[in-house]
C-alpha positions as CSV (number, residue, x, y, z in Angstrom):
1,M,-0.1,0.0,0.0
2,T,1.4,3.4,-0.9
3,K,1.3,6.5,1.3
4,P,-0.9,9.3,-0.4
5,K,1.1,12.3,-1.3
6,I,0.2,15.6,0.3
7,F,1.2,18.0,-2.5
8,A,2.2,16.7,-5.9
9,G,5.8,17.1,-6.3
10,V,6.7,18.0,-2.7
11,R,8.4,15.7,-0.5
12,N,6.8,14.8,2.8
13,A,9.3,16.8,4.8
14,T,8.4,19.9,3.1
15,A,4.5,19.2,3.2
16,A,4.8,18.4,6.9
17,S,6.6,21.8,7.6
18,I,4.1,23.6,5.5
19,W,1.1,22.5,7.4
20,P,1.6,24.4,10.7
21,V,2.0,27.7,8.5
22,L,-1.3,26.9,6.6
23,V,-3.2,26.2,10.1
24,F,-1.6,29.7,11.3
25,A,-2.9,31.5,8.1
26,L,-6.4,30.0,8.6
27,I,-6.4,31.3,12.2
28,A,-5.1,34.7,11.3
29,L,-7.6,35.1,8.6
30,G,-10.4,34.1,11.0
31,G,-9.1,36.5,13.6
32,G,-8.5,39.4,11.1
33,L,-12.1,39.0,9.8
34,G,-13.4,38.7,13.3
35,A,-11.5,41.9,14.3
36,M,-12.6,43.7,11.3
37,A,-16.2,42.9,11.9
38,A,-16.0,44.0,15.4
39,L,-14.2,47.3,14.8
40,A,-15.8,48.6,11.6
41,G,-19.2,46.9,12.0
42,D,-19.0,45.5,8.5
43,V,-16.3,43.7,6.4
44,T,-15.6,45.1,2.9
45,A,-14.4,43.1,0.0
46,G,-11.3,45.1,-0.2
47,A,-10.4,44.5,3.4
48,I,-11.0,40.9,3.0
49,T,-8.9,40.9,-0.1
50,A,-6.1,42.8,1.5
51,L,-6.0,40.4,4.6
52,V,-6.0,37.2,2.4
53,T,-3.2,38.7,0.4
54,A,-1.2,39.5,3.3
55,V,-1.7,36.1,5.0
56,L,-1.0,34.1,1.9
57,G,2.2,36.4,1.3
58,V,3.4,35.0,4.7
59,V,2.6,31.3,3.5
60,G,4.2,31.8,0.3
61,T,7.4,33.5,1.8
62,H,7.7,30.3,4.2
63,A,7.1,27.9,1.5
64,G,10.0,29.7,-0.5
65,H,12.4,29.5,2.4
66,V,11.6,25.8,2.8
67,A,12.3,25.1,-0.8
68,G,15.5,27.1,-0.8
69,H,16.9,25.3,2.2
70,E,15.8,22.0,0.5
71,L,17.6,23.1,-2.8
72,A,20.8,24.0,-1.0
73,A,20.8,20.7,1.0
74,R,20.6,18.8,-2.3
75,Q,23.5,20.6,-4.0
76,S,26.8,18.9,-4.2
77,P,29.5,20.1,-1.9
78,V,31.7,22.8,-3.4
79,Q,34.7,21.6,-5.4
80,P,38.1,23.2,-4.9
81,P,38.6,25.5,-7.9
82,L,42.0,23.8,-8.7
83,P,42.1,20.2,-7.7
84,G,45.4,19.8,-9.5
85,L,46.9,22.4,-7.0
86,E,46.1,20.0,-4.0
87,R,47.9,17.1,-5.9
88,L,50.9,19.4,-6.5
89,A,50.9,20.4,-2.9
90,Q,50.8,16.7,-1.8
91,L,53.5,15.8,-4.4
92,H,55.8,18.6,-2.9
93,T,55.0,17.4,0.8
94,D,56.0,13.9,-0.2
95,G,59.2,15.1,-1.5
96,K,58.5,14.1,-5.0
97,L,58.9,17.7,-6.3
98,T,61.4,20.3,-5.5
99,T,60.4,23.6,-4.3
100,D,61.3,25.1,-7.6
101,E,59.4,22.4,-9.5
102,F,56.3,23.1,-7.4
103,T,56.4,26.8,-7.9
104,A,56.9,26.4,-11.6
105,A,54.0,23.8,-11.8
106,K,51.8,26.0,-9.7
107,A,52.4,29.1,-11.8
108,K,51.5,27.1,-15.0
109,L,48.3,25.7,-13.3
110,L,47.4,29.1,-12.2
111,N,47.8,30.7,-15.6
């Protein structure tokens, strides 16, 4: 039996971290609408639109942060810019290259 996917194309860890934000968004929407009704006596369509836009902006920002962190975690570690330089240094350390040979090879590699 397969587990149902919460969101298509989204891993379960991401979906699990979005649920608390969605619950918060619903509570904020309800609280905001209640406060507007209590203070203004009526709620206009423009006020509802502004509140919904603000809350969805928060949810979207959170989802973007989560996606960014996941992307950064999936990227491969940074490779050294000149892997040959490490090899040259090891050869010099092992005594297989003299200091002059190492300096010349390093200059050739860097240019």
